[in-house]
C-alpha positions as CSV (number, residue, x, y, z in Angstrom):
1,X,-11.6,8.0,10.7
2,X,-8.1,6.6,10.2
3,X,-6.1,7.2,7.0
4,X,-3.5,5.1,5.4
5,X,-0.5,6.5,3.6
6,X,0.8,4.5,0.7
7,X,4.3,5.2,-0.6
8,X,6.0,3.7,-3.7
9,X,9.3,2.4,-2.4
10,X,10.6,0.7,-5.7
11,X,9.3,0.9,-9.2
12,X,10.0,-0.8,-12.5
13,X,6.4,-0.4,-13.6
14,X,5.8,-1.5,-17.2
15,X,3.0,1.0,-17.7
16,X,5.0,3.9,-16.2
17,X,2.2,4.6,-13.7
18,X,4.2,4.5,-10.5
19,X,7.4,6.4,-9.6
20,X,9.6,5.9,-6.5
21,X,8.4,8.4,-3.9
22,X,4.9,8.7,-5.1
23,X,2.5,8.7,-2.1
24,X,-1.2,8.7,-1.6
25,X,-3.4,9.2,1.5
26,X,-6.3,6.8,1.4
27,X,-9.5,7.3,3.5
28,X,-12.1,5.4,1.6
29,X,-11.6,5.6,-2.2
30,X,-9.0,4.0,-4.4
31,X,-6.2,6.4,-5.3
32,X,-5.0,6.7,-9.0
33,X,-3.1,3.4,-9.2
34,X,-3.0,0.3,-11.2
35,X,-5.9,-2.0,-10.5
36,X,-3.8,-5.1,-10.1
37,X,-1.6,-3.4,-7.5
38,X,-4.7,-2.0,-5.7
39,X,-6.2,-5.5,-5.6
40,X,-3.0,-6.9,-4.1
41,X,-2.8,-4.3,-1.2
42,X,-6.5,-3.7,-0.5
43,X,-7.1,-6.4,2.0
44,X,-4.3,-5.2,4.2
45,X,-5.3,-1.5,3.7
46,X,-8.9,-2.3,4.7
47,X,-7.8,-4.0,7.8
48,X,-5.4,-1.2,8.9
49,X,-8.1,1.4,8.1
50,X,-10.4,-0.4,10.5
51,X,-7.9,-0.6,13.4
52,X,-6.1,-3.9,12.8
53,X,-2.4,-4.4,13.5
54,X,-0.7,-6.8,11.2
55,X,2.3,-9.1,11.7
56,X,5.4,-7.1,10.7
57,X,8.6,-9.0,11.5
58,X,8.8,-9.7,15.2
59,X,5.9,-7.5,16.2
60,X,2.4,-6.3,15.2
61,X,1.9,-2.8,13.9
62,X,-0.4,-0.8,11.6
63,X,1.8,-1.0,8.5
64,X,2.5,-3.4,5.6
65,X,4.6,-3.9,2.5
66,X,3.2,-5.2,-0.7
67,X,4.7,-6.1,-4.1
68,X,3.0,-5.9,-7.5
69,X,1.7,-9.2,-8.7
70,X,3.8,-8.7,-11.9
71,X,6.9,-10.2,-10.4
72,X,7.3,-7.5,-7.8
73,X,8.0,-4.7,-10.3
74,X,6.4,-2.1,-7.9
75,X,6.7,-2.1,-4.1
76,X,4.5,-0.2,-1.8
77,X,4.7,0.6,1.9
78,X,1.5,1.4,3.7
79,X,1.0,2.8,7.2
80,X,-1.8,4.2,9.3
81,X,-1.6,7.9,9.9
82,X,-3.8,9.9,12.3
């Protein structure tokens, strides 16, 4: 089964949950992260876990970038890893 690596690339988290450089490997369960952020990125993570390639600039690839719904205070980069 594929895995997705999530990396925090920017953080001004009000709750102090996420720090720049934090990373998680996701196979099937939610990592220890804010539920609002998880809900924002889950659809893309699920697609990539199941073999999808998403629009990423001028090409399609198995990665994505997501911002926290709280005005983009936290930014996450996700990519499929084997």
